Backbone and ligand atoms as CSV (ligand in chain L), in Angstrom:
chain,resi,resn,atom,element,x,y,z
A,1,MET,N,N,68.702,79.367,-245.003
A,1,MET,CA,C,68.640,78.930,-246.385
A,1,MET,C,C,67.223,78.497,-246.713
A,2,LEU,N,N,66.937,78.470,-248.003
A,2,LEU,CA,C,65.573,78.190,-248.435
A,2,LEU,C,C,65.387,76.748,-248.912
A,3,LYS,N,N,66.517,76.065,-249.109
A,3,LYS,CA,C,66.471,74.717,-249.661
A,3,LYS,C,C,66.987,73.697,-248.678
A,4,ALA,N,N,66.396,72.497,-248.718
A,4,ALA,CA,C,66.926,71.369,-247.956
A,4,ALA,C,C,66.664,70.118,-248.784
A,5,ILE,N,N,67.362,69.059,-248.439
A,5,ILE,CA,C,67.140,67.777,-249.118
A,5,ILE,C,C,66.427,66.852,-248.143
A,6,ASP,N,N,65.314,66.275,-248.592
A,6,ASP,CA,C,64.609,65.275,-247.804
A,6,ASP,C,C,65.333,63.946,-248.037
A,7,ILE,N,N,65.891,63.361,-246.980
A,7,ILE,CA,C,66.704,62.151,-247.179
A,7,ILE,C,C,65.857,60.975,-247.635
A,8,ASN,N,N,64.542,61.035,-247.433
A,8,ASN,CA,C,63.663,59.998,-247.976
A,8,ASN,C,C,63.353,60.361,-249.420
A,9,GLY,N,N,64.031,59.744,-250.335
A,9,GLY,CA,C,63.781,60.026,-251.744
A,9,GLY,C,C,64.706,61.082,-252.303
A,10,GLN,N,N,65.574,61.667,-251.470
A,10,GLN,CA,C,66.556,62.663,-251.930
A,10,GLN,C,C,65.891,63.814,-252.677
A,11,LYS,N,N,64.676,64.185,-252.245
A,11,LYS,CA,C,63.976,65.259,-252.931
A,11,LYS,C,C,64.403,66.612,-252.392
A,12,GLU,N,N,64.477,67.578,-253.292
A,12,GLU,CA,C,64.811,68.937,-252.874
A,12,GLU,C,C,63.539,69.631,-252.397
A,13,ILE,N,N,63.632,70.304,-251.268
A,13,ILE,CA,C,62.477,71.013,-250.735
A,13,ILE,C,C,62.795,72.497,-250.674
A,14,ILE,N,N,61.906,73.288,-251.243
A,14,ILE,CA,C,62.071,74.738,-251.201
A,14,ILE,C,C,60.979,75.293,-250.299
A,15,ILE,N,N,61.403,75.896,-249.213
A,15,ILE,CA,C,60.452,76.246,-248.155
A,15,ILE,C,C,59.496,77.369,-248.551
A,16,ILE,N,N,59.838,78.136,-249.599
A,16,ILE,CA,C,58.919,79.199,-250.022
A,16,ILE,C,C,57.966,78.721,-251.116
A,17,ASP,N,N,58.035,77.422,-251.450
A,17,ASP,CA,C,57.114,76.892,-252.451
A,17,ASP,C,C,55.677,76.989,-251.933
A,18,ASP,N,N,54.723,77.154,-252.871
A,18,ASP,CA,C,53.307,77.327,-252.500
A,18,ASP,C,C,52.733,76.149,-251.703
A,19,GLN,N,N,53.373,74.964,-251.819
A,19,GLN,CA,C,52.816,73.810,-251.114
A,19,GLN,C,C,52.952,73.913,-249.594
A,20,TRP,N,N,53.813,74.814,-249.123
A,20,TRP,CA,C,54.019,74.927,-247.675
A,20,TRP,C,C,53.196,76.071,-247.103
A,21,ASN,N,N,52.305,75.706,-246.209
A,21,ASN,CA,C,51.487,76.704,-245.523
A,21,ASN,C,C,51.507,76.366,-244.028
A,22,LYS,N,N,50.698,77.083,-243.251
A,22,LYS,CA,C,50.752,76.904,-241.787
A,22,LYS,C,C,50.448,75.481,-241.337
A,23,ASP,N,N,49.662,74.740,-242.126
A,23,ASP,CA,C,49.352,73.348,-241.766
A,23,ASP,C,C,50.438,72.391,-242.246
A,24,SER,N,N,50.741,72.475,-243.549
A,24,SER,CA,C,51.689,71.500,-244.107
A,24,SER,C,C,53.106,71.693,-243.564
A,25,ILE,N,N,53.421,72.905,-243.104
A,25,ILE,CA,C,54.776,73.145,-242.615
A,25,ILE,C,C,55.055,72.315,-241.353
A,26,GLU,N,N,53.995,71.952,-240.628
A,26,GLU,CA,C,54.190,71.171,-239.402
A,26,GLU,C,C,54.755,69.777,-239.711
A,27,GLU,N,N,54.335,69.220,-240.838
A,27,GLU,CA,C,54.857,67.916,-241.264
A,27,GLU,C,C,56.349,68.052,-241.587
A,28,LEU,N,N,56.689,69.160,-242.255
A,28,LEU,CA,C,58.087,69.405,-242.607
A,28,LEU,C,C,58.924,69.647,-241.341
A,29,ARG,N,N,58.343,70.363,-240.407
A,29,ARG,CA,C,59.035,70.624,-239.140
A,29,ARG,C,C,59.352,69.309,-238.410
A,30,TYR,N,N,58.373,68.406,-238.445
A,30,TYR,CA,C,58.544,67.090,-237.815
A,30,TYR,C,C,59.698,66.336,-238.483
A,31,ARG,N,N,59.748,66.392,-239.814
A,31,ARG,CA,C,60.823,65.704,-240.535
A,31,ARG,C,C,62.182,66.283,-240.149
A,32,GLY,N,N,62.243,67.588,-239.976
A,32,GLY,CA,C,63.500,68.211,-239.562
A,32,GLY,C,C,63.909,67.772,-238.168
A,33,GLN,N,N,62.940,67.730,-237.260
A,33,GLN,CA,C,63.240,67.324,-235.885
A,33,GLN,C,C,63.731,65.884,-235.809
A,34,ASN,N,N,63.364,65.080,-236.821
A,34,ASN,CA,C,63.783,63.675,-236.845
A,34,ASN,C,C,64.957,63.426,-237.798
A,35,ASN,N,N,65.726,64.487,-238.044
A,35,ASN,CA,C,66.943,64.392,-238.872
A,35,ASN,C,C,66.684,63.845,-240.270
A,36,GLN,N,N,65.524,64.158,-240.829
A,36,GLN,CA,C,65.227,63.668,-242.184
A,36,GLN,C,C,65.479,64.729,-243.252
A,37,LEU,N,N,65.912,65.911,-242.804
A,37,LEU,CA,C,66.223,66.981,-243.758
A,37,LEU,C,C,67.692,67.342,-243.602
A,38,LYS,N,N,68.369,67.530,-244.740
A,38,LYS,CA,C,69.784,67.875,-244.652
A,38,LYS,C,C,70.119,69.049,-245.570
A,39,CYS,N,N,71.228,69.680,-245.268
A,39,CYS,CA,C,71.713,70.802,-246.061
A,39,CYS,C,C,72.215,70.284,-247.414
A,40,PRO,N,N,71.858,70.957,-248.519
A,40,PRO,CA,C,72.311,70.489,-249.828
A,40,PRO,C,C,73.816,70.676,-250.042
A,41,VAL,N,N,74.455,71.485,-249.215
A,41,VAL,CA,C,75.883,71.748,-249.397
A,41,VAL,C,C,76.738,70.863,-248.489
A,42,CYS,N,N,76.459,70.851,-247.183
A,42,CYS,CA,C,77.340,70.130,-246.249
A,42,CYS,C,C,76.743,68.808,-245.752
A,43,ASP,N,N,75.506,68.499,-246.144
A,43,ASP,CA,C,74.849,67.240,-245.757
A,43,ASP,C,C,74.546,67.127,-244.266
A,44,GLN,N,N,74.670,68.208,-243.514
A,44,GLN,CA,C,74.349,68.155,-242.087
A,44,GLN,C,C,72.847,68.368,-241.892
A,45,PRO,N,N,72.291,67.830,-240.794
A,45,PRO,CA,C,70.849,67.983,-240.571
A,45,PRO,C,C,70.436,69.450,-240.381
A,46,VAL,N,N,69.273,69.762,-240.917
A,46,VAL,CA,C,68.736,71.120,-240.752
A,46,VAL,C,C,67.340,71.065,-240.145
A,47,LEU,N,N,66.971,72.164,-239.510
A,47,LEU,CA,C,65.659,72.290,-238.875
A,47,LEU,C,C,64.830,73.325,-239.619
A,48,VAL,N,N,63.516,73.167,-239.534
A,48,VAL,CA,C,62.603,74.150,-240.122
A,48,VAL,C,C,62.427,75.293,-239.130
A,49,LYS,N,N,62.604,76.514,-239.596
A,49,LYS,CA,C,62.338,77.701,-238.793
A,49,LYS,C,C,61.169,78.422,-239.449
A,50,ALA,N,N,59.992,78.229,-238.906
A,50,ALA,CA,C,58.792,78.794,-239.524
A,50,ALA,C,C,57.935,79.456,-238.460
A,51,GLY,N,N,58.359,80.636,-238.074
A,51,GLY,CA,C,57.629,81.381,-237.060
A,51,GLY,C,C,56.781,82.483,-237.674
A,52,GLU,N,N,56.362,83.392,-236.841
A,52,GLU,CA,C,55.470,84.468,-237.289
A,52,GLU,C,C,56.235,85.687,-237.799
A,53,VAL,N,N,57.469,85.883,-237.309
A,53,VAL,CA,C,58.161,87.138,-237.597
A,53,VAL,C,C,59.115,87.032,-238.783
A,54,LYS,N,N,60.094,86.157,-238.662
A,54,LYS,CA,C,61.117,86.066,-239.706
A,54,LYS,C,C,60.649,85.232,-240.893
A,55,GLN,N,N,61.304,85.452,-242.019
A,55,GLN,CA,C,61.086,84.637,-243.206
A,55,GLN,C,C,61.299,83.152,-242.870
A,56,TRP,N,N,60.404,82.280,-243.318
A,56,TRP,CA,C,60.599,80.854,-243.098
A,56,TRP,C,C,61.898,80.414,-243.766
A,57,HIS,N,N,62.653,79.568,-243.083
A,57,HIS,CA,C,63.917,79.104,-243.643
A,57,HIS,C,C,64.348,77.808,-242.948
A,58,PHE,N,N,65.413,77.217,-243.456
A,58,PHE,CA,C,66.033,76.063,-242.809
A,58,PHE,C,C,67.282,76.546,-242.092
A,59,ALA,N,N,67.575,75.945,-240.947
A,59,ALA,CA,C,68.779,76.299,-240.196
A,59,ALA,C,C,69.516,75.040,-239.805
A,60,HIS,N,N,70.851,75.097,-239.839
A,60,HIS,CA,C,71.656,73.941,-239.442
A,60,HIS,C,C,71.410,73.623,-237.978
A,61,ARG,N,N,71.340,72.339,-237.692
A,61,ARG,CA,C,71.086,71.906,-236.317
A,61,ARG,C,C,72.308,72.177,-235.437
A,62,ASP,N,N,73.500,71.905,-235.959
A,62,ASP,CA,C,74.726,72.069,-235.170
A,62,ASP,C,C,75.605,73.158,-235.763
A,63,THR,N,N,76.551,73.615,-234.956
A,63,THR,CA,C,77.493,74.606,-235.469
A,63,THR,C,C,78.501,73.906,-236.367
A,64,GLY,N,N,79.017,74.618,-237.327
A,64,GLY,CA,C,79.966,74.047,-238.272
A,64,GLY,C,C,80.425,75.139,-239.211
A,65,SER,N,N,81.050,74.737,-240.313
A,65,SER,CA,C,81.629,75.762,-241.173
A,65,SER,C,C,80.964,75.821,-242.543
A,66,CYS,N,N,79.711,75.439,-242.641
A,66,CYS,CA,C,79.021,75.471,-243.927
A,66,CYS,C,C,78.873,76.917,-244.415
A,67,PRO,N,N,79.140,77.161,-245.708
A,67,PRO,CA,C,79.001,78.530,-246.225
A,67,PRO,C,C,77.563,79.049,-246.206
A,68,LEU,N,N,76.587,78.136,-246.116
A,68,LEU,CA,C,75.193,78.591,-246.095
A,68,LEU,C,C,74.717,78.942,-244.684
A,69,ARG,N,N,75.575,78.714,-243.700
A,69,ARG,CA,C,75.161,78.906,-242.318
A,69,ARG,C,C,74.786,80.346,-241.989
A,70,ASN,N,N,75.561,81.264,-242.531
A,70,ASN,CA,C,75.359,82.655,-242.127
A,70,ASN,C,C,74.769,83.537,-243.222
A,71,GLU,N,N,73.849,82.962,-243.992
A,71,GLU,CA,C,73.187,83.788,-245.007
A,71,GLU,C,C,72.394,84.874,-244.315
A,72,SER,N,N,72.559,86.098,-244.789
A,72,SER,CA,C,71.847,87.207,-244.152
A,72,SER,C,C,70.393,87.234,-244.631
A,73,GLU,N,N,69.579,87.985,-243.909
A,73,GLU,CA,C,68.182,88.164,-244.289
A,73,GLU,C,C,68.074,88.763,-245.688
A,74,SER,N,N,69.004,89.684,-246.016
A,74,SER,CA,C,68.896,90.333,-247.330
A,74,SER,C,C,69.231,89.354,-248.457
A,75,VAL,N,N,70.168,88.432,-248.221
A,75,VAL,CA,C,70.455,87.417,-249.241
A,75,VAL,C,C,69.232,86.517,-249.414
A,76,LEU,N,N,68.622,86.123,-248.302
A,76,LEU,CA,C,67.405,85.296,-248.365
A,76,LEU,C,C,66.318,86.008,-249.167
A,77,ARG,N,N,66.126,87.295,-248.858
A,77,ARG,CA,C,65.075,88.050,-249.560
A,77,ARG,C,C,65.365,88.124,-251.052
A,78,GLY,N,N,66.636,88.314,-251.407
A,78,GLY,CA,C,67.026,88.357,-252.818
A,78,GLY,C,C,66.715,87.041,-253.525
A,79,ARG,N,N,67.037,85.943,-252.854
A,79,ARG,CA,C,66.768,84.623,-253.446
A,79,ARG,C,C,65.265,84.423,-253.637
A,80,ILE,N,N,64.477,84.892,-252.673
A,80,ILE,CA,C,63.019,84.732,-252.761
A,80,ILE,C,C,62.466,85.505,-253.957
A,81,ILE,N,N,62.927,86.738,-254.109
A,81,ILE,CA,C,62.456,87.568,-255.232
A,81,ILE,C,C,62.793,86.884,-256.551
A,82,LEU,N,N,64.020,86.394,-256.662
A,82,LEU,CA,C,64.462,85.737,-257.890
A,82,LEU,C,C,63.640,84.476,-258.159
A,83,TYR,N,N,63.444,83.657,-257.119
A,83,TYR,CA,C,62.698,82.409,-257.270
A,83,TYR,C,C,61.261,82.692,-257.725
A,84,ARG,N,N,60.611,83.675,-257.080
A,84,ARG,CA,C,59.206,83.974,-257.418
A,84,ARG,C,C,59.102,84.519,-258.834
A,85,TRP,N,N,60.056,85.380,-259.205
A,85,TRP,CA,C,60.034,85.967,-260.540
A,85,TRP,C,C,60.210,84.887,-261.599
A,86,LEU,N,N,61.202,84.004,-261.379
A,86,LEU,CA,C,61.454,82.944,-262.361
A,86,LEU,C,C,60.280,81.965,-262.429
A,87,SER,N,N,59.695,81.624,-261.268
A,87,SER,CA,C,58.568,80.681,-261.242
A,87,SER,C,C,57.364,81.239,-261.992
A,88,LYS,N,N,57.173,82.567,-261.904
A,88,LYS,CA,C,56.042,83.200,-262.567
A,88,LYS,C,C,56.301,83.290,-264.075
A,89,LYS,N,N,57.534,83.629,-264.417
A,89,LYS,CA,C,57.900,83.800,-265.820
A,89,LYS,C,C,57.952,82.448,-266.542
A,90,TYR,N,N,58.423,81.423,-265.856
A,90,TYR,CA,C,58.552,80.092,-266.459
A,90,TYR,C,C,57.864,79.058,-265.571
A,91,PRO,N,N,56.506,79.061,-265.583
A,91,PRO,CA,C,55.780,78.149,-264.675
A,91,PRO,C,C,56.168,76.689,-264.900
A,92,GLY,N,N,56.468,75.997,-263.806
A,92,GLY,CA,C,56.810,74.575,-263.872
A,92,GLY,C,C,58.182,74.281,-264.441
A,93,LYS,N,N,58.938,75.330,-264.758
A,93,LYS,CA,C,60.242,75.096,-265.405
A,93,LYS,C,C,61.417,75.458,-264.515
A,94,VAL,N,N,61.157,75.939,-263.314
A,94,VAL,CA,C,62.268,76.248,-262.427
A,94,VAL,C,C,62.789,74.911,-261.903
A,95,LEU,N,N,64.016,74.584,-262.303
A,95,LEU,CA,C,64.555,73.256,-262.039
A,95,LEU,C,C,65.216,73.161,-260.673
A,96,ASN,N,N,65.070,71.988,-260.080
A,96,ASN,CA,C,65.815,71.683,-258.865
A,96,ASN,C,C,67.116,71.019,-259.299
A,97,ALA,N,N,68.218,71.717,-259.147
A,97,ALA,CA,C,69.478,71.233,-259.709
A,97,ALA,C,C,69.977,69.966,-259.029
A,98,SER,N,N,69.448,69.620,-257.850
A,98,SER,CA,C,69.950,68.416,-257.191
A,98,SER,C,C,69.222,67.154,-257.665
A,99,ASP,N,N,68.180,67.326,-258.471
A,99,ASP,CA,C,67.450,66.188,-259.011
A,99,ASP,C,C,68.220,65.637,-260.219
A,100,ASN,N,N,68.540,64.347,-260.200
A,100,ASN,CA,C,69.341,63.758,-261.282
A,100,ASN,C,C,68.735,63.979,-262.656
A,101,ASN,N,N,67.406,63.855,-262.763
A,101,ASN,CA,C,66.761,64.077,-264.058
A,101,ASN,C,C,67.018,65.485,-264.545
A,102,ASN,N,N,66.948,66.417,-263.618
A,102,ASN,CA,C,67.144,67.806,-263.996
A,102,ASN,C,C,68.602,68.105,-264.318
A,103,ILE,N,N,69.526,67.456,-263.615
A,103,ILE,CA,C,70.948,67.633,-263.940
A,103,ILE,C,C,71.185,67.176,-265.380
A,104,ASN,N,N,70.559,66.053,-265.755
A,104,ASN,CA,C,70.709,65.576,-267.134
A,104,ASN,C,C,70.104,66.546,-268.133
A,105,LYS,N,N,68.944,67.136,-267.764
A,105,LYS,CA,C,68.323,68.130,-268.655
A,105,LYS,C,C,69.252,69.326,-268.852
A,106,ILE,N,N,69.862,69.787,-267.754
A,106,ILE,CA,C,70.763,70.939,-267.826
A,106,ILE,C,C,71.981,70.603,-268.689
A,107,LYS,N,N,72.553,69.407,-268.484
A,107,LYS,CA,C,73.727,69.004,-269.278
A,107,LYS,C,C,73.375,68.924,-270.760
A,108,SER,N,N,72.193,68.360,-271.043
A,108,SER,CA,C,71.759,68.232,-272.428
A,108,SER,C,C,71.576,69.621,-273.051
A,109,TYR,N,N,70.998,70.542,-272.276
A,109,TYR,CA,C,70.812,71.915,-272.757
A,109,TYR,C,C,72.163,72.582,-273.022
A,110,GLN,N,N,73.119,72.370,-272.102
A,110,GLN,CA,C,74.450,72.956,-272.279
A,110,GLN,C,C,75.116,72.406,-273.547
A,111,ARG,N,N,74.933,71.099,-273.816
A,111,ARG,CA,C,75.517,70.510,-275.035
A,111,ARG,C,C,74.889,71.127,-276.273
A,112,SER,N,N,73.558,71.358,-276.221
A,112,SER,CA,C,72.892,71.902,-277.397
A,112,SER,C,C,73.338,73.348,-277.648
A,113,ILE,N,N,73.661,74.082,-276.606
A,113,ILE,CA,C,74.158,75.456,-276.779
A,113,ILE,C,C,75.529,75.444,-277.437
A,114,LYS,N,N,76.376,74.514,-276.987
A,114,LYS,CA,C,77.741,74.448,-277.541
A,114,LYS,C,C,77.738,74.162,-279.035
A,115,LYS,N,N,76.740,73.383,-279.479
A,115,LYS,CA,C,76.685,73.018,-280.894
A,115,LYS,C,C,76.354,74.217,-281.779
A,116,LYS,N,N,75.644,75.218,-281.202
A,116,LYS,CA,C,75.183,76.355,-282.015
A,116,LYS,C,C,76.313,77.316,-282.348
L,1,ZN,ZN,ZN,75.244,73.272,-244.738
């Protein structure tokens, strides 16, 4: 998966965001190793997988039944294409749905659509 929640501050982290590079990813890897990153769906700890070959992603630390556990490479690639396209088309407007402020923005937008 491409997303994880940083338990310090409950911030959503997207591993394909431009802020993550070969240097900064090490800090994120450390946070994962110390159980500070969790899955946004099942709340279980996740690790950073950032090697040379495969697409960088988060992986669950333990086995379990989370639906995000077995995302295929092609699903990951599809999500990446969509994320990059939307980020380019709407700079700074791609919302993190787990952020409370953004949830309120989405709800407010949905209410304004219903009124029309
Ligand atoms: Zn999970």
